[in-house]
Structures are given as structure tokens and as C-alpha cells.
FILOTI-213925 format. One record per residue (C-alpha): residue number from 1; residue in three letters; x, y, z. Coordinates in steps of 0.1 Angstrom, whole numbers, plus 2048, in hexadecimal, padded with zeros to 3 digits. Each point is the difference from the previous one (the first is absolute). Example, Ala and Ser with C-alpha at 12.3 -4.5 7.8 and 13.67 -1.06 7.14 Angstrom:
<sites>
   n res   X   Y   Z
   1 Ala 87B 7D3 84E
   2 Ser 80E 822 7F9
</sites>
This chain:
<sites>
   n res   X   Y   Z
   1 Unk D30 961 6B4
   2 Unk 80C 7ED 81F
   3 Unk 7DB 7F6 817
   4 Unk 80B 80E 81F
   5 Unk 809 7EB 81F
   6 Unk 7E8 7EE 812
   7 Unk 7FF 80F 827
   8 Unk 810 7E1 817
   9 Unk 7E3 7F2 812
  10 Unk 807 7FC 826
  11 Unk 7EF 7F9 81B
  12 Unk 810 7F4 821
  13 Unk 7E8 7EB 816
  14 Unk 802 7F1 825
  15 Unk 7FE 7D9 808
  16 Unk 7F1 803 825
  17 Unk 80B 81B 811
  18 Unk 826 7FF 7FB
  19 Unk 80E 820 7F2
  20 Unk 81E 809 819
  21 Unk 81C 7E7 7FA
  22 Unk 80A 802 827
  23 Unk 7DB 801 80B
  24 Unk 803 7DE 814
  25 Unk 821 80A 806
  26 Unk 7FE 806 82A
  27 Unk 7EC 7DB 802
  28 Unk 818 7EE 7EB
  29 Unk 822 80C 815
  30 Unk 7F1 7FB 824
  31 Unk 7F4 7DE 7F4
  32 Unk 81E 7F6 7EE
  33 Unk 81A 80D 81C
  34 Unk 7EC 7F6 81C
  35 Unk 7FE 7D9 7F4
  36 Unk 81D 7EC 802
  37 Unk 816 7FB 7EB
  38 Unk 7FA 82B 7F6
  39 Unk 7F7 802 7DB
  40 Unk 7F9 818 7E8
  41 Unk 7E9 802 7E5
  42 Unk 818 803 7DB
  43 Unk 7E3 81B 7F2
  44 Unk 810 81A 81A
  45 Unk 820 800 7EC
  46 Unk 7F4 816 7E5
  47 Unk 7F7 827 80B
  48 Unk 815 817 7E8
  49 Unk 820 7F5 80C
  50 Unk 7FC 7DF 802
  51 Unk 7F1 7FD 7DC
  52 Unk 820 811 7F1
  53 Unk 819 7E9 812
  54 Unk 7EB 7E4 7EE
  55 Unk 804 80E 7E1
  56 Unk 828 7FD 805
  57 Unk 7FC 7DF 80F
  58 Unk 7EC 7F1 7DD
  59 Unk 823 810 7ED
  60 Unk 81E 7F1 819
  61 Unk 817 7E4 7ED
  62 Unk 7F7 7E9 820
  63 Unk 7D8 803 7FC
  64 Unk 7F4 7E9 7DE
  65 Unk 7D8 7FC 802
  66 Unk 7F7 828 7F4
  67 Unk 819 7FB 7DF
  68 Unk 7F5 7DC 7FC
  69 Unk 7DA 808 803
  70 Unk 805 81A 7E6
  71 Unk 810 7EE 7E8
  72 Unk 7EC 7E0 800
  73 Unk 7E0 815 7FE
  74 Unk 80E 811 7DD
  75 Unk 808 7DB 7F8
  76 Unk 7D8 7F7 806
  77 Unk 7EC 81E 7FE
  78 Unk 7F6 7FD 7DD
  79 Unk 7F8 7DA 802
  80 Unk 7EC 803 821
  81 Unk 7E9 821 7F4
  82 Unk 7FC 7EB 7DE
  83 Unk 7F2 7E2 811
  84 Unk 7EA 813 819
  85 Unk 7F3 81C 7EA
  86 Unk 7FE 81D 820
  87 Unk 7F0 81F 7FD
  88 Unk 809 807 826
  89 Unk 81D 7FF 816
  90 Unk 7FC 7FA 825
  91 Unk 81E 803 814
  92 Unk 804 7FB 825
  93 Unk 81A 811 813
  94 Unk 802 814 7E1
  95 Unk 821 81A 80A
  96 Unk 80D 813 7E9
  97 Unk 7F5 7EC 7E3
  98 Unk 820 7FD 7EE
  99 Unk 800 7D7 7FA
 100 Unk 7D4 806 7F3
 101 Unk 80D 812 7E3
 102 Unk 80D 7E4 7ED
 103 Unk 7DC 7F3 805
 104 Unk 7F0 823 7F8
 105 Unk 817 7FE 7E4
 106 Unk 7F6 7DC 7F3
 107 Unk 7DE 808 803
 108 Unk 802 827 7E9
 109 Unk 815 7E9 7EC
 110 Unk 7E3 7E4 7FA
 111 Unk 7E5 820 800
 112 Unk 7F2 7EA 81D
 113 Unk 807 822 81C
 114 Unk 7E2 80D 813
 115 Unk 801 806 823
 116 Unk 819 7FE 81C
 117 Unk 7FA 7F8 825
 118 Unk 81C 803 81B
 119 Unk 7FB 7FA 81E
 120 Unk 817 80C 81B
 121 Unk 7FC 80E 826
 122 Unk 810 821 7F4
 123 Unk 7E7 81C 7F1
 124 Unk 81F 818 7F6
 125 Unk 80E 7E2 7E9
 126 Unk 7E3 7F7 7EE
 127 Unk 7F7 823 7F8
 128 Unk 828 801 7F4
 129 Unk 7F9 7E3 7F0
 130 Unk 7DF 80A 7F1
 131 Unk 809 81B 7EE
 132 Unk 827 7F5 7F4
 133 Unk 7EF 7E3 7E9
 134 Unk 7DD 811 7F9
 135 Unk 81C 816 7F3
 136 Unk 815 7E6 7EB
 137 Unk 7E5 7ED 7F7
 138 Unk 7EA 810 7E9
 139 Unk 7D8 7F6 80D
 140 Unk 806 7EF 81C
 141 Unk 7E5 7FD 818
 142 Unk 810 7FE 825
 143 Unk 7F1 7F8 821
 144 Unk 816 802 81D
 145 Unk 7F3 7E9 822
 146 Unk 811 80C 821
 147 Unk 7FE 7D9 810
 148 Unk 81A 7EB 812
 149 Unk 806 7E2 7ED
 150 Unk 7FE 7ED 820
 151 Unk 7D9 809 805
 152 Unk 7E9 7EF 7EA
 153 Unk 7F0 813 7E3
 154 Unk 7DB 7FC 7FB
 155 Unk 802 801 7DB
 156 Unk 80E 812 7DC
 157 Unk 7DF 7FE 7EF
 158 Unk 809 81C 7E6
 159 Unk 814 7F2 7DE
 160 Unk 80A 7E1 7EF
 161 Unk 810 7E9 7F6
 162 Unk 818 807 81C
 163 Unk 820 7F9 80D
 164 Unk 807 800 826
 165 Unk 826 802 80A
 166 Unk 810 7FD 81B
 167 Unk 829 809 7FC
 168 Unk 822 802 814
 169 Unk 7FD 7DE 812
 170 Unk 7EE 81A 81C
 171 Unk 7E8 7DF 802
 172 Unk 81E 7F6 813
 173 Unk 7FD 817 81D
 174 Unk 7E2 7ED 80E
 175 Unk 7FD 7E2 812
 176 Unk 7F2 7DF 7ED
 177 Unk 7DD 807 813
 178 Unk 802 823 7F2
 179 Unk 80C 7FC 7E0
 180 Unk 7E6 7E2 7FB
 181 Unk 7E8 818 80B
 182 Unk 808 81B 7E5
 183 Unk 7FC 7E6 7E7
 184 Unk 7DE 7F2 803
 185 Unk 7F2 827 803
 186 Unk 813 804 7DD
 187 Unk 7EF 7E1 7F6
 188 Unk 7DE 80E 80A
 189 Unk 806 820 7ED
 190 Unk 806 7EC 7DE
 191 Unk 7EA 7F7 7E9
 192 Unk 804 7E6 7E5
 193 Unk 812 816 7E9
 194 Unk 814 811 818
 195 Unk 828 7F3 808
 196 Unk 817 809 821
 197 Unk 823 806 7FC
 198 Unk 814 7F9 81D
 199 Unk 827 805 803
 200 Unk 810 7EC 81B
 201 Unk 826 801 80B
 202 Unk 80F 7D8 7FB
 203 Unk 812 7EB 817
 204 Unk 828 802 7F2
 205 Unk 821 7FC 812
 206 Unk 802 810 825
 207 Unk 81D 81A 7F8
 208 Unk 7F2 80F 7E5
 209 Unk 7DF 804 815
 210 Unk 80D 810 81C
 211 Unk 818 818 7EB
 212 Unk 7E0 80E 7EE
 213 Unk 7F8 80D 825
 214 Unk 824 80C 80F
 215 Unk 80E 814 7E6
 216 Unk 822 80B 804
 217 Unk 7F1 827 7FF
 218 Unk 7E9 7FC 81C
 219 Unk 7E4 80B 7EF
 220 Unk 7EB 7E2 80B
 221 Unk 80A 80B 822
 222 Unk 7F8 823 7FD
 223 Unk 7DA 7F2 7F0
 224 Unk 7FA 7EB 81F
 225 Unk 808 816 81E
 226 Unk 7EA 81C 7F2
 227 Unk 7E5 7F1 809
 228 Unk 808 80C 822
 229 Unk 806 825 7F2
 230 Unk 7D8 7F9 7F2
 231 Unk 7F8 7F3 824
 232 Unk 815 823 811
 233 Unk 7EC 817 7E8
 234 Unk 7DA 7F6 801
 235 Unk 802 7EE 822
 236 Unk 818 81B 80F
 237 Unk 815 7E8 80F
 238 Unk 824 7FF 806
 239 Unk 810 7E2 7EF
 240 Unk 827 806 7FB
 241 Unk 803 7ED 7D9
 242 Unk 823 7FE 80B
 243 Unk 800 7E6 81F
 244 Unk 7F1 7E6 7E9
 245 Unk 813 7E9 7E7
 246 Unk 7F5 7F9 7E1
 247 Unk 7F7 7D6 7FE
 248 Unk 7F5 7EC 7DC
 249 Unk 802 7DF 7FE
 250 Unk 7F0 7E0 7F2
 251 Unk 7EC 7E8 818
 252 Unk 804 7E3 7E7
 253 Unk 7E2 7EB 815
 254 Unk 7E9 81C 7FB
 255 Unk 80E 805 7D9
 256 Unk 803 825 80B
 257 Unk 817 81F 802
 258 Unk 7F8 80E 822
 259 Unk 80D 829 808
 260 Unk 802 80B 822
 261 Unk 80D 81C 816
 262 Unk 81E 7F3 820
 263 Unk 802 818 81B
 264 Unk 821 805 802
 265 Unk 7F8 805 829
 266 Unk 7E6 801 817
 267 Unk 7E9 81E 802
 268 Unk 7DE 80F 800
 269 Unk 7ED 811 7E8
 270 Unk 7E6 819 805
 271 Unk 7DD 802 7E9
 272 Unk 7F1 81B 808
 273 Unk 7E0 7FF 7ED
 274 Unk 7FC 7DE 80E
 275 Unk 809 808 821
 276 Unk 814 7E7 801
 277 Unk 826 7F4 80B
 278 Unk 811 7E0 7EF
 279 Unk 81E 7EF 80E
 280 Unk 818 7EF 7EC
 281 Unk 81D 7EA 80B
 282 Unk 824 803 7F0
 283 Unk 7FB 7E6 7E3
 284 Unk 7D7 7FF 7FE
 285 Unk 7F3 807 7DE
 286 Unk 7E1 80C 7EE
 287 Unk 7F4 7EB 7E3
 288 Unk 800 81B 7E2
 289 Unk 7F5 7EB 7DF
 290 Unk 7FB 7D8 7F6
 291 Unk 809 7FD 7D8
 292 Unk 7F4 7DC 7F7
 293 Unk 817 7EB 7E5
 294 Unk 7EA 7E9 7EB
 295 Unk 802 7E0 7E8
 296 Unk 7ED 7FC 7E4
 297 Unk 7E8 7E7 814
 298 Unk 7FF 814 820
 299 Unk 7EE 81E 7EB
 300 Unk 7EC 7E5 7ED
 301 Unk 7F4 7F4 822
 302 Unk 7F7 824 809
 303 Unk 7EB 806 7DE
 304 Unk 7F1 7E1 808
 305 Unk 7F2 808 822
 306 Unk 7F2 81E 7F2
 307 Unk 7EC 7F2 7E3
 308 Unk 81B 80B 7EB
 309 Unk 80F 7EA 7E2
 310 Unk 81C 80B 7EE
 311 Unk 804 7FF 7DD
 312 Unk 822 810 7FC
 313 Unk 821 802 813
 314 Unk 81E 818 7F4
 315 Unk 826 7FF 814
 316 Unk 81D 813 7F4
 317 Unk 81C 7E9 7F3
 318 Unk 812 7FB 825
 319 Unk 7DD 7F8 80C
 320 Unk 802 81D 81A
 321 Unk 7DE 80F 7FA
 322 Unk 7E0 7F2 7F6
 323 Unk 7DF 813 7EF
 324 Unk 7DF 7E8 800
 325 Unk 7E3 805 7EB
 326 Unk 7E3 7F3 812
 327 Unk 7DC 7FC 7FC
 328 Unk 7DF 7F8 816
 329 Unk 7F3 7DC 802
 330 Unk 7DB 803 7F9
</sites>
């Protein structure tokens, strides 16, 4: 007789008081749109519409990072798991966890898979992911944590040895100081038996970089403008997204792509929830995202500043993207 399938063990906890991904939207929008130059946080791209648009971006021919990282993970997953013998997988900014399955599969094939700890700002996504993965991986425990990777995680005491991952080149959305602060927090979480796997987009031909953020179909432009629709809906504002042009370019000095929304004409926007009028001059821009690009030397320096030591470095054959495995220096 076939034994009954174990019921999935799912727990969703909170890191601090965060639960609503838009809880700090009002404060962040007020601060960002009253400074010079204006800016908005890229974390507010990801409402339901924004998440759907990003999924479309990942399938575009111009957008190489997602498919390149996925292929690289498929090449190295078994070796990484064999080297660290992780039974727990912890993921910052987990989202839908699609690429994560490559590592979960490797852990399962090695007979090591026990616990998955996804950390994300969206409780809905965490619950959906937790139930889907628990159905697909027999006996897997899922402990979702509602949290923002930009804020320190106090502890991850459960499970081990652990592989902590931060994929997608998302660290590039942080300024150098923010990235170092994030990595220092990771370093504090690691025990000697734990490892940290980081995905980074690499410095490359500028035309290739800029095409990835200026696709011919205009999906990235729609994704960029959608942040204004998020503000309209949550803060009762009257942005007209088509009054802004999508602009993405490579800043060589800062080694990063910058995404902006540029006012096509001078006009004023009213944000009712903030009792705030925001004036835009013609051609004035709002910076909505940065995406830093790295060399191996830059990544090693960042890791060292955070008390981490590089133990493995893998790139695709065209050196578009890298996965680095590191350990704590203790």
C-alpha cells in the first residue's frame, strides 16, 4: 500500500511589522517626489499588473539576464548543493520562485531537501508559492517570511546547513552603500557551514545593456509607467502615465543602467492622500530604478567589505551574468 502523502507544513511569519507591500508607499512617495532630482523606489513596480509585465519582460529576446541565469543555475546546481550539503534554502526577494526550483530539485535529488524559507514583501505571493511548492515537493516544509530585503533580517535560526540565495541581479537595484549593508546582514546570518549564492549582472557591451531595458515591443516602458498607476490607485493621485516618456541608459561612471520617467510637458500632479501638489517641468525626470553592473573584482570587493569570502565564481560562456558562492569569514 502506498503511504499517504505528508501534509505540507506551511508557516508565514513577519519580519518586523511589515505585511502590506505598500505600507510605506505614502512616506516614500512624499520623500521621493519632493527631492531634487525626483525618484521613486523600484519596489513599487510590483503590483499585480507590474508583476505580470515583468514576467513578460523576462521572456523578451532583448532581456538576457533571466534566461542566462536560469541556464547557469541548471549547469551548477548539483555541484553547489554537493559542496555545501544544504538542507535549508533561504531566498531573499523570492517572488514566484521559478528559478528556485532548480536548486530545490538538486537538493531533492541529493536527498537533502527539508526546508525552504522564502522572504518577500507580498504575503499573497508567499502563500501561493508555499502551497504550490509544498504540493510539488513531498515533505517540504515552507516557512515564508513577509519582509523587505532592504531591511535587516534579525535571525534565521531554523534549519541547516543553509544555502542563502539572492538571485536575478536584484542586488544591482541597490546603491553601493545599500548593497554593502545588505551583504553585511547576510554575513551576520551565516554560520560556518552556511553558504551564500549571489546573482550579478556583469559589465558588457553598452548597446546590449541598453537594448535589454529598451525593448522594441515597449513592455519595459509600460512596466516603468505602471508605477504611476500604482500611486494613482493607492494614494488617489491623478498621474497621466502617457505624459511621461520611458528613458533607460547606461551610466558609465556609476556602472549602472538608470531608468527614468521624463515629463513630456510641464504640468502639475495632485496626490490627494498626501495633500500634495507636485510640479513637473518639461523634460524633468523621475528616476525609478538603477541596475548596477559588476566585474568579478567589484563583486569580490563587496563581499570582502561584508565579511564574506568568495569560494566559487561561475559565468556563462559570453560572460553576461555571474553566480558567486561565498562563505563567512570567521
